[in-house]
N, C-alpha and C positions, 0 to 999 in steps of 0.2 A: 519547858524542858520535857523531852520525851523519855520514856522508860527504856531500860535496857534489860534484856533477858539474861538471867544468871543460869547458864546451862548446867552448872554444878548442882543447882537446886531443882533441875528439871523444868525450868521455866522456858517458855517459847513466845516468840513474837508472831502475831498474826496480822496481816495486812487486810483490812476490810474497808472498802469504799473510801480510800484515802486516809484512813486512820490506822495507827499502830496500836493494837490491843495486846496487852501483856497477859499471858496465861500463866498462872502460878498454881501448881497442883499441891496446895497446902493440905494439911490434915483436915481442916474444917471444910475446905472446898470439896475434897474427895468424899467426906462423910455426906455432905449435902447431895452430891451427885449419886452416891450409892443409895441414899434414901429415895431418890426419884427413879433410878433406872435399875436398881438391884445390885447384887454383889459385883464388885469390880473385877474379880478374877473371871467371872462369867463373861463380863464385857470384853476382857482381854482375849478370852477364848473365841468369842464371836468375831472379834476383829481379825484374829489370826486366820479364822476360817472364811473370812470374807462375808460374814453375816451381820455386820454391825449396821444398824439402821440409822438413817439420817437424824431421827428424833433423839436417839441415844448420843450421837455425836454432838448435836446442838446442846443437849443437857450437860454433857461432860465439859464442853468448852465454856458454856454459860457459867457454870459453877466455879470454874477455874479462872475466869477472867478477873482482872484487877479492875474494880468498878471505875476508878478514877481515870483509866485509860480507855474506857468503853463508852462512847456517846449514845449507844443504842439501847432501846428497851428490848425485851426478849424477842418479840416478834421481828423487830428490825434487825436484830442480831441474826436470827435464823435466816431471814431473807438475804442478808449480806453474806452469810456462809454459803448459801445456795448459789449466789451470784459468783463467788470465787471458784466454786467447783471442787469436787472431791480430789482431783489430782493435786491441786495446790494445798489442800488441807491434810493430805496424807503424811507429809513430813512432820507437821505439827502434832498430829495424832500420835505418831511414833514416839516423839519426845515425851508426851504425857504418859503413854502406855509404859515406856521404859521406866519412868519415875514411879508409876504404880507398882511395878514389879520389883524394883530395886529398893525403894524407900530411901531413907537418908543414910 
């Protein structure tokens, strides 16, 4: 059974190497991302200015992934994201950033 993204909760589905990976920006996930990459409001500002780094994107997505839907280790996840490309990742990033700004 595959997971389904709940858009009301700010979830997003990510297609990576033939797998559907569910991203859920839960409080715990966002705290973990913030501990790694710094304040989330700064991340949102960098994204809006076009200055979001690939490592930051990988970290945010990694911490928001639902582990049971993601068959990759972190390195494989990063490579799969790079293979997909920024154009395909941008709509997913927008969903997560909107959730960061709106909260529940």
